[in-house]
C-alpha positions, 0 to 999 in steps of 0.5 A: 283677515280675509284677502282678495286681489280686487275689492269691488265696492258696488254691485250695480252693473259696472261692479258685477260686469267687472267681477265677471270679466276678471273671473273669466281671466282668473282674477279673484274679486269680492263685491261689497254692496250696501243694498240688498240683492233685490234692491239692486236687481229691481232698480229701474234705469236706462235701456239703450246699449251701444254695440260696444257695450253689447260686445262687452256683454258677449265677451263676459258670456252674459249675452244669451237672454240679451240676444234673444230679447233685445230690440235692435234699433237702426235709428231714432226719431226727432220731433219738433215744431209738429214735424218728425224726422228719422236719424238713420243710424245704420245708414249713416254709421253702419251701426245700431243700438240695442234696447235692453233694460239695465235691470235685465243686464243687472239680473243677467250679470247677477245670475252669472256671478252667483252661478260661478260662486262669486263672493257677493256681500249684500247689505254691508254697512259702515264701509271704509277704505284705508291704505289705498295709497299703499300696496295693500289697501284694507276694506272694512265693513259691517255685515250681519252684525260683525265687523270684517276686514278685507285686504286686496291689491286694488279697489274698484269704486263702482258705488255710484255718485253717492258712494264711499269710494270717491268721498274717501279720496282727499278733496284736494287730490281731485278736480271736480267739474259739474253743471246742474240743469234747471230741470229733471225728467219725470218718467213712468213705466207702463205695460203698454205697447210703445208708440213707435218702433224706435225712440222718439225725442221731442222738442216742444215749447212746453218742454222735452218729451221722450217715447222709449220702451223696454220691450214690445209690451212695456213702455218708458215715457218721460217729460221734462219737469221742474226740479221742485216737482213732486211725483204725487202731483203727477197722477197718471192722467196728468202725465198722459195729457202732458205727454200728448201735448208735447209730442207731434200729433202723429206720435201722440195719436199712437200712444197707448195709455195705461196705469203706471207701474213705476214713476219717478223724477230724476234731476239732470246733471253733468259731473266729472272728477279727475283723476279716476285713480288715486293710489290703488283705488280706481273710480268707475262709472257714476262714482266718477262721472254723470251725464244727462240721460239724453243720448243714453250714455250713462250705462255705456260710459260705465261699461267703457270704464270697465272695459279699460280697467279689466283689461289693465288688471288682467294684464297686470296679473298675467304679465306683471306690467302696470302700464295699462293701469297707469294709463287708466285715468287718461284713457277713460277721461278722453272718452268721458269728456266726449260723451259729456260734450255730446250729452250736453249738446243733445240736451241743449237742443231738445230741452226747454231752458227758459221762456226766452222765445229767441232761444227756442227759435234757435233750437228749432233752427238747429233741428231744421239744419240737422234735418237737412245736413248729412254731415250734421246727421252723421256726427249725431249718429256717430256719437249716439251709437258710440265712438270707437275705442282706441284699442 
């Protein structure tokens, strides 16, 4: 039977980042992932990083390509009622955000862990966790046709919303909070220059739209769609036409169209479980919380969990003290609920929830108020760039 200090379930960015940071502090870990390495590296996800996430990647020593290739955005644009106005993040808060795809973050972390000789196990099936209410949990899994057992001090559940870690906890021990939104995002990736130097969020009577990017030559666009929509019903021409209808004319005129290289629909939900710790098992990232993508909090919130957990584990192995581990759930949940609030609010003012004309007029009034209020803009900007950490 093999052993390690920390078993990390899931080789997405949160699992890899946790493993990398623990390694730099002399803490051993094994990462177990059910998908292949290629699948993990190729997943298309968000691309807006808060400065706190950038700082954590610097601390993890995986920032070389990030610093060379990222696009630093000092603001973003809101469009509504055929008008646009810019939120000056830098001017309002002194901070900015960085555009660098989650796919690239994952590749950088993967390369760093492989170079360090990390124990990464891909295509593991039948993963189960036993004894995490005791001092030495056991992780069982099948790999290359053989059943393996791994003992550890702690288990980090970085395996996402559908992963085994949260499902291994007795339902009666968890409290679940969830809101399902009545729409999704249809997104396409295309090798065309972005329509704007900064992100453009657009409220329109037909539904929400977003102009984003991954680089100066690769763009990511989204339109709000129904939960029952099928990607096959959205050929590229239909998508580009609908996008143009939902953007202010000045932005639509700048959109360069081209063939999509990826197209998908993501449903929107808000989701939180409490607590984030059960015995020696800690839930991290999407295993514990989901936010709607407006405001780009998903990856950043997962990185904040990692920041708190790795420091708590490093303290435990350096000094024997467990007070930070004991505070993990409460520390994370304070930030999680603030991010949930912001993501819900930003979604509520930019998306179409119904055909109710009164509700749409209220959205336009809120956006108009934002445009003219420095106090309101500052609140938006503070949340968008990422709230400060308590320590």
